[in-house]
Legacy VTK file of the C-alpha trace (Angstrom):
# vtk DataFile Version 3.0
C-alpha trace
ASCII
DATASET POLYDATA
POINTS 476 float
0.061 -0.019 -0.018
1.378 3.442 -1.007
4.996 3.855 -1.204
7.250 1.642 0.992
9.289 4.465 2.253
6.555 7.289 1.813
6.240 8.222 5.492
9.999 8.844 5.541
10.081 10.674 2.264
7.244 12.887 2.755
6.117 14.897 5.914
2.586 15.183 6.748
0.957 18.163 4.990
-2.620 19.533 5.924
-4.903 21.904 4.303
-4.635 25.518 4.968
-7.115 28.043 6.075
-8.204 31.231 4.548
-6.718 34.103 6.560
-8.603 35.031 9.745
-9.314 38.516 8.438
-10.666 37.437 5.322
-12.959 34.470 6.428
-14.411 36.560 9.139
-15.987 38.783 6.564
-18.111 35.950 5.169
-19.481 32.654 5.884
-18.000 30.654 3.144
-15.879 27.447 3.738
-12.611 28.487 5.383
-10.551 25.368 4.291
-8.364 25.419 1.213
-8.057 22.098 -0.392
-4.630 20.571 -1.000
-3.612 20.366 -4.698
-3.796 16.905 -6.319
0.161 16.572 -6.470
0.183 16.948 -2.629
-2.586 14.474 -2.288
-0.798 11.801 -4.031
2.517 12.414 -1.936
0.186 11.913 1.435
-1.272 8.742 -0.085
2.247 7.500 -0.483
2.944 7.929 3.331
0.286 5.131 3.917
2.887 2.476 5.314
1.432 -0.855 4.547
1.017 -1.544 8.123
0.212 -5.266 9.109
-2.920 -4.245 10.710
-4.815 -1.078 9.443
-6.129 0.419 12.601
-7.271 3.467 10.582
-10.256 1.539 9.143
-11.295 -1.020 11.730
-10.332 0.701 15.164
-10.627 4.291 14.008
-13.304 4.842 11.470
-16.976 3.833 12.509
-17.680 2.979 8.743
-14.763 0.871 8.354
-13.730 2.736 5.406
-11.223 1.053 3.068
-8.574 3.524 3.969
-5.225 1.882 2.878
-6.989 0.712 -0.429
-7.809 4.192 -1.486
-4.722 5.715 -0.375
-2.803 3.193 -2.519
-5.045 4.000 -5.595
-4.212 7.751 -5.054
-0.585 7.092 -4.797
-0.809 5.001 -8.196
-2.854 7.753 -9.816
-6.227 5.599 -10.110
-8.724 8.197 -8.854
-11.788 6.231 -10.223
-10.958 3.108 -8.464
-9.989 5.133 -5.209
-13.658 6.483 -5.689
-15.304 3.205 -5.960
-13.612 2.010 -2.679
-14.728 5.020 -0.923
-18.351 4.705 -2.067
-18.401 1.179 -1.004
-18.726 2.164 2.628
-19.760 5.866 2.787
-22.664 7.752 1.199
-21.485 11.141 2.366
-17.583 11.527 1.897
-17.959 15.045 0.760
-19.544 15.793 4.450
-17.395 13.648 6.495
-14.348 14.753 4.554
-15.262 18.395 5.681
-16.576 17.944 9.228
-15.545 14.510 10.533
-12.947 14.849 13.700
-11.031 12.010 11.813
-10.698 9.332 14.436
-9.269 7.359 11.650
-5.885 9.604 11.846
-5.374 9.068 15.739
-5.729 5.348 15.045
-3.305 5.481 12.041
-0.465 3.144 12.955
2.066 5.985 12.224
0.608 8.047 15.168
2.682 5.780 17.342
5.749 7.896 16.560
5.089 9.861 13.634
2.469 12.464 12.190
-0.400 10.257 10.769
-1.495 10.074 7.087
-3.889 12.929 6.203
-6.797 10.512 5.547
-9.745 13.133 5.953
-8.154 15.393 3.253
-7.529 12.554 0.780
-11.033 11.365 1.510
-12.535 14.866 0.633
-10.166 15.130 -2.530
-11.476 11.711 -3.877
-14.932 12.543 -3.679
-14.515 16.156 -5.128
-12.609 14.797 -7.958
-15.159 12.226 -8.529
-17.905 14.921 -8.734
-15.591 17.058 -10.969
-15.150 14.305 -13.503
-18.806 13.254 -13.362
-18.276 10.005 -11.805
-20.601 10.487 -9.012
-23.973 9.710 -10.848
-27.546 8.665 -9.769
-27.597 4.711 -9.212
-31.632 3.920 -9.398
-32.452 0.338 -8.766
-32.598 -2.177 -11.428
-35.910 -3.356 -10.080
-38.575 -2.570 -7.871
-39.575 -4.310 -4.604
-42.968 -3.196 -4.225
-42.167 -2.386 -0.717
-42.133 1.103 0.917
-40.251 2.821 3.787
-40.951 6.050 5.660
-37.833 7.621 6.859
-38.537 10.268 9.443
-35.653 12.977 9.721
-32.996 13.858 6.841
-29.990 14.002 9.117
-26.952 12.003 8.188
-28.408 8.467 9.295
-31.699 9.315 7.448
-30.028 10.202 4.234
-27.634 7.371 4.306
-30.470 4.796 5.024
-32.851 6.431 2.375
-30.145 6.118 -0.362
-29.305 2.426 0.478
-32.953 1.401 0.820
-33.776 2.972 -2.505
-30.770 1.320 -4.260
-32.201 -1.993 -2.957
-35.347 -1.209 -4.824
-37.938 -0.118 -2.264
-39.997 3.162 -2.374
-38.415 5.634 0.000
-40.032 8.755 1.429
-38.057 11.051 3.635
-40.003 13.191 5.852
-38.448 16.462 7.409
-40.060 19.043 9.662
-37.997 21.714 8.562
-38.302 23.585 5.134
-35.157 21.966 3.611
-33.459 18.361 4.077
-30.358 17.887 5.857
-31.193 17.900 9.555
-28.254 18.981 11.706
-26.122 19.282 8.612
-28.048 21.994 7.420
-29.258 23.747 10.322
-26.665 22.952 13.158
-23.387 23.072 11.237
-22.278 26.632 10.197
-21.927 27.286 6.585
-18.159 28.075 7.053
-17.629 24.275 7.888
-20.147 22.988 5.401
-21.822 25.014 2.902
-25.403 23.919 2.042
-24.830 23.536 -1.840
-22.809 20.202 -0.725
-25.930 19.045 0.908
-28.117 20.091 -2.187
-25.868 18.338 -4.633
-26.169 15.024 -2.713
-29.928 15.125 -2.318
-30.244 16.093 -5.847
-28.595 12.934 -6.779
-30.744 10.844 -4.434
-33.881 12.255 -6.111
-32.598 11.489 -9.402
-32.345 7.701 -7.861
-36.191 7.997 -6.813
-35.983 9.137 -3.278
-38.821 11.363 -2.266
-38.346 14.363 0.118
-41.471 15.648 1.847
-40.252 18.812 3.948
-42.227 21.095 6.141
-44.052 18.094 7.468
-44.076 17.299 11.062
-44.925 13.519 11.730
-47.342 13.124 14.721
-48.860 16.557 14.088
-49.575 16.930 10.114
-49.609 13.398 9.573
-50.355 10.766 12.231
-48.271 8.008 13.294
-51.173 5.466 12.594
-51.605 6.682 9.036
-47.968 6.317 8.453
-47.856 2.748 9.590
-50.809 1.988 7.317
-49.166 3.581 4.278
-45.856 2.195 4.682
-44.438 -1.324 5.215
-41.673 0.073 7.578
-40.941 3.105 9.510
-37.622 4.121 10.228
-36.846 6.901 13.018
-33.761 8.741 12.302
-34.680 12.024 14.530
-31.512 12.752 16.080
-30.856 13.519 19.473
-32.482 17.013 19.848
-33.361 17.207 23.529
-30.718 19.665 24.821
-28.965 19.602 28.099
-30.146 22.836 29.846
-28.850 25.023 32.692
-30.911 25.122 35.864
-29.616 28.232 37.544
-31.077 31.733 38.843
-31.890 33.836 35.963
-31.886 31.263 33.293
-35.194 32.731 31.874
-33.604 36.186 31.196
-33.814 37.354 27.609
-30.259 36.996 25.992
-29.868 33.447 27.123
-30.518 30.844 24.341
-29.820 27.304 23.524
-26.966 27.047 21.069
-28.791 25.031 18.387
-31.627 27.864 18.312
-28.941 30.339 17.704
-26.999 28.260 15.062
-30.162 27.297 13.485
-31.204 30.769 12.847
-28.005 32.098 11.937
-27.696 29.383 8.990
-31.220 30.239 7.955
-30.376 33.946 7.509
-27.001 33.136 5.938
-28.722 30.951 3.106
-31.546 33.382 2.624
-34.210 31.029 4.272
-35.310 33.790 6.521
-34.653 37.684 6.164
-31.982 39.615 8.405
-34.755 41.467 9.859
-36.436 38.239 11.444
-33.238 37.486 13.229
-34.002 37.206 17.181
-30.506 36.292 18.340
-27.508 38.254 16.886
-24.048 38.813 18.298
-22.901 42.210 16.955
-21.351 44.515 19.310
-22.105 42.112 22.225
-20.014 40.429 24.878
-20.701 36.734 24.198
-20.493 33.777 26.693
-20.485 30.348 25.279
-21.077 27.583 28.071
-19.777 24.238 26.865
-16.350 23.236 25.536
-17.354 20.966 22.470
-17.903 21.200 18.884
-21.060 23.078 19.210
-19.734 25.478 21.322
-16.856 26.144 18.866
-19.538 26.579 16.222
-21.040 29.255 18.236
-17.913 30.831 18.757
-16.920 31.237 15.081
-20.486 32.410 14.251
-20.519 35.082 16.860
-17.068 36.324 15.533
-18.490 36.434 11.893
-21.655 38.483 13.287
-19.232 41.175 15.042
-19.144 40.257 18.686
-17.253 42.531 20.681
-15.803 39.796 22.809
-16.360 36.054 23.007
-15.824 33.885 25.972
-16.019 30.097 26.293
-16.520 28.386 29.737
-16.190 24.528 30.361
-17.176 22.956 33.657
-14.679 20.153 33.004
-11.093 20.463 33.698
-8.685 21.585 31.048
-7.447 18.606 28.740
-3.830 17.827 28.433
-1.787 19.947 26.088
-0.262 17.935 23.385
1.650 19.578 20.841
3.138 16.453 19.085
1.550 14.899 15.870
1.603 11.552 17.678
-1.258 10.057 19.669
-0.473 9.585 23.226
-3.266 7.328 23.778
-2.813 5.435 20.461
-4.881 3.767 18.921
-7.642 5.315 20.979
-9.092 8.681 20.664
-7.073 10.898 22.914
-8.320 13.436 25.518
-5.984 16.400 24.511
-6.634 20.137 23.857
-7.976 21.016 20.668
-7.940 24.314 19.106
-10.394 24.867 16.318
-10.180 27.485 13.370
-12.919 29.402 15.480
-10.938 29.668 18.520
-8.016 30.998 16.215
-10.491 33.787 15.371
-10.836 35.258 18.673
-11.996 33.646 21.895
-11.152 33.492 25.654
-11.216 30.097 26.768
-11.679 28.812 30.624
-12.040 25.525 32.078
-13.253 24.159 35.416
-15.779 27.041 35.681
-19.319 26.445 37.496
-22.084 28.734 36.396
-24.095 29.691 39.465
-26.473 32.135 37.790
-27.383 35.299 36.001
-28.819 38.858 36.604
-30.175 41.517 34.465
-31.893 44.678 33.956
-35.555 44.995 32.594
-35.731 41.053 32.124
-32.504 41.210 29.962
-29.308 39.443 30.993
-26.286 41.614 31.937
-24.059 39.639 34.324
-23.172 36.000 35.110
-21.811 34.599 38.276
-19.247 32.021 38.429
-16.915 30.099 40.341
-13.935 27.635 39.897
-14.054 24.095 40.648
-11.633 21.218 41.380
-12.058 17.744 40.017
-10.934 14.980 42.385
-10.406 11.582 40.729
-11.264 8.554 42.731
-8.733 5.668 43.271
-11.485 3.368 41.870
-11.495 3.687 38.060
-15.324 2.878 37.791
-15.964 5.904 40.167
-16.374 9.099 38.295
-14.511 12.075 39.402
-16.064 14.245 42.146
-16.468 18.253 41.468
-15.979 20.594 44.331
-16.301 24.166 44.326
-13.246 26.355 45.577
-13.904 28.647 48.167
-13.399 32.127 47.526
-13.265 31.922 43.775
-16.679 33.356 42.946
-16.773 36.241 40.378
-18.902 38.199 38.331
-18.590 38.995 34.601
-20.674 41.157 32.172
-22.358 39.407 29.379
-24.795 40.482 26.635
-25.421 37.079 25.045
-25.338 33.572 26.547
-25.424 30.552 24.363
-25.954 26.988 26.192
-23.763 24.425 24.026
-23.443 21.729 26.748
-24.564 18.881 24.595
-28.018 16.681 24.175
-29.685 14.291 26.373
-31.678 12.097 24.020
-34.230 12.209 21.124
-37.114 14.506 21.987
-40.170 12.499 23.243
-42.554 13.781 20.950
-46.150 13.330 19.989
-44.977 10.945 17.206
-42.716 8.679 19.697
-45.698 8.509 22.045
-48.264 7.519 19.570
-45.812 4.863 17.981
-45.501 3.437 21.636
-41.799 2.531 21.299
-39.921 1.981 24.417
-36.881 3.918 25.739
-33.625 2.883 27.421
-32.543 4.182 30.785
-31.009 7.264 29.084
-34.353 8.240 27.139
-33.036 6.978 23.979
-35.156 4.843 21.481
-34.551 1.081 22.531
-33.594 -1.132 19.582
-32.260 -4.535 19.096
-29.301 -5.778 16.882
-31.497 -5.632 13.748
-32.226 -1.806 14.481
-36.095 -2.760 15.306
-37.655 -1.011 18.262
-40.259 -2.639 20.555
-42.743 -1.954 17.812
-43.112 -4.364 14.760
-42.267 -2.787 11.768
-40.703 0.265 13.444
-36.880 0.942 13.260
-34.466 3.442 14.542
-30.954 4.627 13.507
-28.387 7.039 14.325
-28.595 9.480 17.402
-32.277 8.712 18.237
-31.006 5.124 19.201
-27.354 5.685 20.335
-27.400 9.253 21.770
-25.686 12.160 20.361
-22.559 10.945 18.506
-20.389 11.772 15.493
-21.883 12.239 12.066
-19.743 9.376 10.676
-21.257 7.089 13.164
-24.661 8.093 12.105
-23.883 7.094 8.666
-22.811 3.697 9.742
-25.831 2.991 11.765
-28.059 4.494 8.829
-26.326 2.147 6.400
-26.730 -0.962 8.955
-30.349 -0.059 9.529
-30.991 -0.135 5.987
-29.424 -3.564 5.620
-31.664 -4.778 8.464
-34.805 -3.389 7.024
-33.921 -4.842 3.577
-33.703 -8.325 5.012
-37.118 -7.697 6.917
-38.803 -6.679 3.682
-37.847 -9.720 1.706
LINES 1 477
476 0 1 2 3 4 5 6 7 8 9 10 11 12 13 14 15 16 17 18 19 20 21 22 23 24 25 26 27 28 29 30 31 32 33 34 35 36 37 38 39 40 41 42 43 44 45 46 47 48 49 50 51 52 53 54 55 56 57 58 59 60 61 62 63 64 65 66 67 68 69 70 71 72 73 74 75 76 77 78 79 80 81 82 83 84 85 86 87 88 89 90 91 92 93 94 95 96 97 98 99 100 101 102 103 104 105 106 107 108 109 110 111 112 113 114 115 116 117 118 119 120 121 122 123 124 125 126 127 128 129 130 131 132 133 134 135 136 137 138 139 140 141 142 143 144 145 146 147 148 149 150 151 152 153 154 155 156 157 158 159 160 161 162 163 164 165 166 167 168 169 170 171 172 173 174 175 176 177 178 179 180 181 182 183 184 185 186 187 188 189 190 191 192 193 194 195 196 197 198 199 200 201 202 203 204 205 206 207 208 209 210 211 212 213 214 215 216 217 218 219 220 221 222 223 224 225 226 227 228 229 230 231 232 233 234 235 236 237 238 239 240 241 242 243 244 245 246 247 248 249 250 251 252 253 254 255 256 257 258 259 260 261 262 263 264 265 266 267 268 269 270 271 272 273 274 275 276 277 278 279 280 281 282 283 284 285 286 287 288 289 290 291 292 293 294 295 296 297 298 299 300 301 302 303 304 305 306 307 308 309 310 311 312 313 314 315 316 317 318 319 320 321 322 323 324 325 326 327 328 329 330 331 332 333 334 335 336 337 338 339 340 341 342 343 344 345 346 347 348 349 350 351 352 353 354 355 356 357 358 359 360 361 362 363 364 365 366 367 368 369 370 371 372 373 374 375 376 377 378 379 380 381 382 383 384 385 386 387 388 389 390 391 392 393 394 395 396 397 398 399 400 401 402 403 404 405 406 407 408 409 410 411 412 413 414 415 416 417 418 419 420 421 422 423 424 425 426 427 428 429 430 431 432 433 434 435 436 437 438 439 440 441 442 443 444 445 446 447 448 449 450 451 452 453 454 455 456 457 458 459 460 461 462 463 464 465 466 467 468 469 470 471 472 473 474 475
């Protein structure tokens, strides 16, 4: 695979970003793709390791990474595309937004910088689109069976394409105005421009997938009708129930859930709503983002593009280990190390081990937050989680004009649809399902975050594909 001495001959090279001053002036993608010649060199770095941890231990989709790396090194882009599409329905999306656990699991990460797998993946699929190789693949025959998919996020899209290619009639229902779910409304344009989603949906429509948007199943269409009209129902609703903050002053104006903020911003950027309809805007404000994950970072980048005066990001957990080496200190597992995103580079003051105690305001509008610092004491027993203790005398106040709560998600929303279907939940509030992705109700399946809880886009795609395979067997 690749060049035998490639990892010694070539250094790891990653994609560059547009200059901060330039990218803050718009919402276009900040990534500058690597040229094809460099992609070939990076493919050559794949070292023909005995056990390719990248695709089994690292990648939830089990992408054939060493195989398409070798194809790229040899200049066979078409074969590389075939290998890529064999396992991934949305590589143009994962190639942009996946955190690349494949790279942390790369065998080179033991002592060298890993292969730039994510950039190679993106280059392959974009080259394929450019050459006209990514075409609709309608089924050769019709099964006469039908599937309703509720939700058009990554798991729903992956399942819909696989089921349609198997010959089933597939209808995807989406409550929003456009399909894409979290990909469209939760991820900012500067990370994922929406034409990328539209291009894939256009392909799926040409294959025969039907998209019904602005339809809220359970309200506009009953669950009872849905079960009568379709042979199978697949729930790919995501984990939309946010983790909220129960502190004094939470109900003051100016304190919002992160997804409400990001969704509104995306709609305004793409023209889905006029600028005059915005209710959450960061211009000239002191913005506090509570939550240190990817959603919080997306809020930081969005606030900076809106012209925030100052942006803070507070996280209650301790600061991760600073690790500046390209190697993985916890190979082949995902390391808990400090990560600085493109959004943080654009301007943000970050703090860890900060407890939010409450907010105060004037005329019902938030003006100040009260916080304190905490210690995390690790138990000597590995199975016992660390205990948080507030540090006496560390309480402080800070002026804030806009607070965005990005503390993760609990589980799927327990909507009327879920109630009417009568499916069971697990202890965490997710939809319970068996090894075949079937829920407690006959003919009702689930996939993605609705069943697993909030996770990676790449893992949702995997579960969507696996659920489609199980449904296909069920319908035979």
